[in-house]
C-alpha positions in Angstrom: 101.1 93.2 91.2 98.5 92.2 93.8 99.4 90.9 97.2 96.7 88.9 99.0 96.6 87.3 102.4 94.5 84.5 103.9 94.2 84.5 107.7 92.7 81.4 109.2 93.8 79.3 112.2 92.6 76.0 110.7 95.4 74.7 108.6 93.4 72.5 106.3 90.8 75.2 105.6 93.6 77.8 105.2 95.5 75.7 102.7 92.3 74.9 100.7 91.3 78.6 100.6 94.8 79.6 99.5 94.6 77.0 96.7 91.3 78.3 95.5 92.3 82.0 95.8 95.3 81.2 93.6 93.1 79.6 91.0 90.1 82.1 91.0 92.4 85.1 91.7 94.3 84.4 88.5 91.1 84.6 86.5 89.9 87.8 88.2 93.2 89.7 89.0 95.5 88.2 86.4 98.8 86.2 86.9 100.7 89.0 88.7 99.6 88.2 92.2 101.0 86.7 95.3 99.0 84.9 98.0 100.4 84.7 101.6 98.9 82.8 104.4 98.8 83.4 108.2 97.6 81.2 111.0 96.8 84.1 113.3 96.7 87.8 113.9 100.2 87.7 115.6 101.8 86.4 112.4 99.9 89.0 110.4 101.1 91.8 112.6 104.7 90.7 112.4 104.4 90.8 108.6 102.9 94.3 108.6 105.6 95.5 111.0 108.4 94.4 108.6 109.1 97.5 106.6 110.5 95.3 103.8 107.1 93.6 103.3 104.8 94.7 100.5 101.5 96.2 101.4 98.5 93.8 101.4 96.0 94.7 98.7 93.3 92.1 99.7 92.9 90.2 103.0 90.6 87.3 103.5 90.0 87.3 107.2 88.5 84.5 109.3 86.3 86.1 112.0 86.7 83.6 114.9 90.3 82.9 115.6 91.9 81.0 118.5 94.0 82.9 120.9 97.8 82.5 120.5 97.6 80.7 117.2 101.1 80.5 115.7 102.7 78.7 112.8 104.8 79.8 109.9 103.7 82.7 107.8 104.4 82.9 104.1 103.5 80.9 101.0 101.6 77.7 101.5 101.7 74.7 99.3 98.6 74.1 97.2 96.2 71.5 98.5 93.1 69.9 97.0 89.5 70.4 98.0 88.9 69.3 101.6 86.1 66.9 100.9 82.5 67.2 102.0 79.7 67.4 99.5 82.0 66.9 96.5 80.8 70.1 94.9 83.8 71.5 93.0 82.4 75.0 93.5 82.9 74.9 97.2 86.0 75.3 99.3 86.3 73.2 102.5 82.8 71.9 102.7 82.8 71.2 106.4 79.1 71.7 107.2 75.7 72.4 106.0 75.8 76.2 106.0 75.2 78.0 102.8 77.0 81.0 101.5 76.4 84.7 102.0 77.9 87.6 100.0 76.6 90.5 102.0 76.7 90.8 105.7 73.5 92.8 105.7 71.6 89.7 104.4 73.2 87.3 106.8 73.8 88.8 110.2 71.3 88.0 112.8 73.0 86.7 115.9 75.0 88.2 118.7 78.7 88.0 119.2 79.7 85.4 121.7 82.7 83.3 122.7 82.5 79.6 122.2 85.1 77.5 124.1 87.9 78.8 126.2 90.3 79.6 123.4 88.1 80.9 120.6 87.9 84.6 120.3 84.7 85.1 118.3 85.6 88.6 117.1 89.4 88.4 116.8 89.3 88.9 113.0 87.0 91.9 113.2 89.1 93.5 115.9 92.2 92.9 113.9 90.7 94.5 110.8 89.6 97.6 112.9 93.2 98.0 114.2 95.3 97.1 111.2 93.2 98.0 108.2 91.3 101.3 108.6 89.5 102.6 105.5 92.3 105.0 104.7 94.9 102.3 104.2 93.3 101.0 101.0 93.5 97.3 101.9 90.3 95.5 100.8 88.9 93.1 103.4 86.8 90.0 102.7 85.5 88.2 105.8 85.3 84.4 105.7 83.7 82.5 108.6 81.9 79.3 109.4 80.1 81.0 112.3 77.2 83.1 111.1 76.2 84.0 114.6 79.5 86.0 115.1 79.0 88.4 112.1 77.1 91.3 113.7 80.2 93.3 114.4 81.4 93.4 110.8 79.1 96.4 110.4 81.7 98.4 112.4 84.4 97.9 109.8 84.8 98.6 106.2 84.8 95.4 104.1 84.1 94.3 100.5 82.2 91.1 101.2 81.2 88.5 103.8 81.5 84.9 102.8 80.2 82.0 104.8 82.1 78.7 104.8 82.0 76.5 102.7 83.0 79.3 100.3 81.7 79.0 96.7 84.1 79.8 94.0 81.5 81.9 92.2 81.0 84.0 95.3 84.8 84.3 95.9 85.1 85.4 92.2 82.5 88.1 92.8 84.2 89.3 96.0 87.6 89.5 94.4 86.1 91.4 91.4 84.6 94.0 93.8 87.9 94.3 95.6 89.7 94.9 92.3 87.3 97.7 91.4 87.9 99.4 94.8 91.6 99.0 94.4 91.6 100.6 91.0 89.5 103.5 92.4 91.8 103.9 95.4 95.0 103.7 93.3 94.4 107.1 91.8 92.6 108.8 94.7 94.6 111.9 95.7 96.4 111.8 99.0 96.8 114.9 101.3 100.2 116.1 102.2 100.6 118.8 104.8 103.4 121.3 104.4 103.4 124.0 107.1 99.9 125.6 106.9 99.3 124.3 103.4 97.7 121.1 102.2 98.7 119.5 98.9 96.5 117.1 96.9 98.9 114.6 95.2 97.7 112.0 92.7 99.7 108.8 93.2 100.5 108.5 89.4 102.3 111.8 89.6 104.7 110.7 92.3 108.0 109.5 90.9 109.8 108.6 94.1 110.2 109.8 97.7 113.2 110.0 99.8 113.8 110.5 103.5 116.4 113.0 104.7 116.4 113.1 108.5 113.0 114.1 109.6 112.0 115.4 106.2 110.5 113.4 103.4 111.1 114.8 99.9 108.3 113.7 97.5 109.4 114.1 93.9 106.4 114.6 91.6 105.8 115.6 88.0 105.1 119.1 89.2 108.1 119.5 91.5 109.3 118.5 95.0 107.2 118.6 98.1 109.0 118.5 101.5 107.0 117.3 104.4 107.3 115.7 107.9 105.2 112.8 106.6 107.2 109.6 107.3 107.9 107.2 104.4 106.2 104.4 106.3 103.0 106.5 106.5 103.3 107.6 102.9 103.9 104.0 101.7 100.8 102.8 103.6 98.6 105.3 101.6 99.9 104.5 98.2 99.1 101.7 95.7 101.2 98.4 95.6 103.2 99.6 92.6 105.2 101.7 95.0 108.1 99.7 96.4 110.4 100.4 99.4 113.7 99.6 97.8 115.8 101.2 100.6 115.0 102.4 104.1 115.3 106.0 102.8 113.6 105.5 99.4 110.1 104.7 98.0 109.8 104.3 94.3 106.9 104.3 91.8 107.6 101.2 89.6 105.9 103.0 86.7 108.9 105.2 86.5 111.6 102.6 86.8 113.5 102.2 83.5 116.2 99.8 84.5 116.8 97.6 87.6 120.2 96.6 88.7 121.3 94.7 91.8 122.2 97.8 93.8 120.2 100.5 92.1 117.1 101.6 90.1 117.4 104.0 87.2 114.3 106.1 86.7 112.9 107.4 83.5 113.9 111.0 84.5 117.6 110.0 84.8 117.7 109.7 88.6 119.4 106.7 90.2 117.9 105.4 93.4 119.9 102.9 95.6 118.6 99.5 96.4 119.7 98.0 99.8 120.9 94.5 100.0 118.2 93.6 102.5 115.4 94.7 100.1 117.0 93.8 96.8 115.3 90.4 96.2 111.8 91.7 97.1 112.3 94.9 95.1 113.4 92.9 92.0 110.5 90.5 92.3 108.1 93.5 92.5 109.7 95.1 89.5 109.6 91.9 87.3 106.0 91.3 88.3 105.0 94.8 87.4 106.6 94.9 83.9 105.2 91.5 82.8 
């Protein structure tokens, strides 16, 4: 199950890009994906602050965002192409700019603010704060302002796409993001226990539980007790790990049966599912097993 997000303060361009990401993403990533949309960094931050929210695997981030942009976050209705040249391979053809896949080939201007409300680097600053390389989220920058792109060098990202976005370039960017996600999904994470450091492969983690200040990480090789918070552990693990309860984090690969109030794991352990997280946990489970 992949969770993607489109962040753009222009509603028409955002809806058009979401529509195209749904279509192209299904070809590249498969049908088990969910595309969310946000009209600004504030909405995105509120989503990330919600512990019940799934981790974002891929974020398509507009670089220049208007300050204080609001709106409703969540699923957007699909819209058609926004007009322009009529090229079906383009999304939101709003100008004469071409398309660039690599920031190294495109960047040439300096970062500047145009207009009183436009923050020319809001998207880049948000990526730096919210998606450090260690979190595993793959970032694709999308912009109509090539002169603002110099600072993307300071953040880790998969691709840089210039509006109007070509479907072929979006397809390539999503494919590269998928490769990175697969590599990251089995990259060991470090867990400190006292003076010792453990290297733990995500596929070996069955589930984790929080008991007071201690997190107990149940693995194929035994239980590791650490002061690492479940929030921090969840942020470092692939999207197949679901927070089904404030005190439990479960690897869906080990879930044998899901019921409304509990998950039964393949090792016989039963893990509780809170009412608040039940719907999202069930959705994640059904998407994973399809």
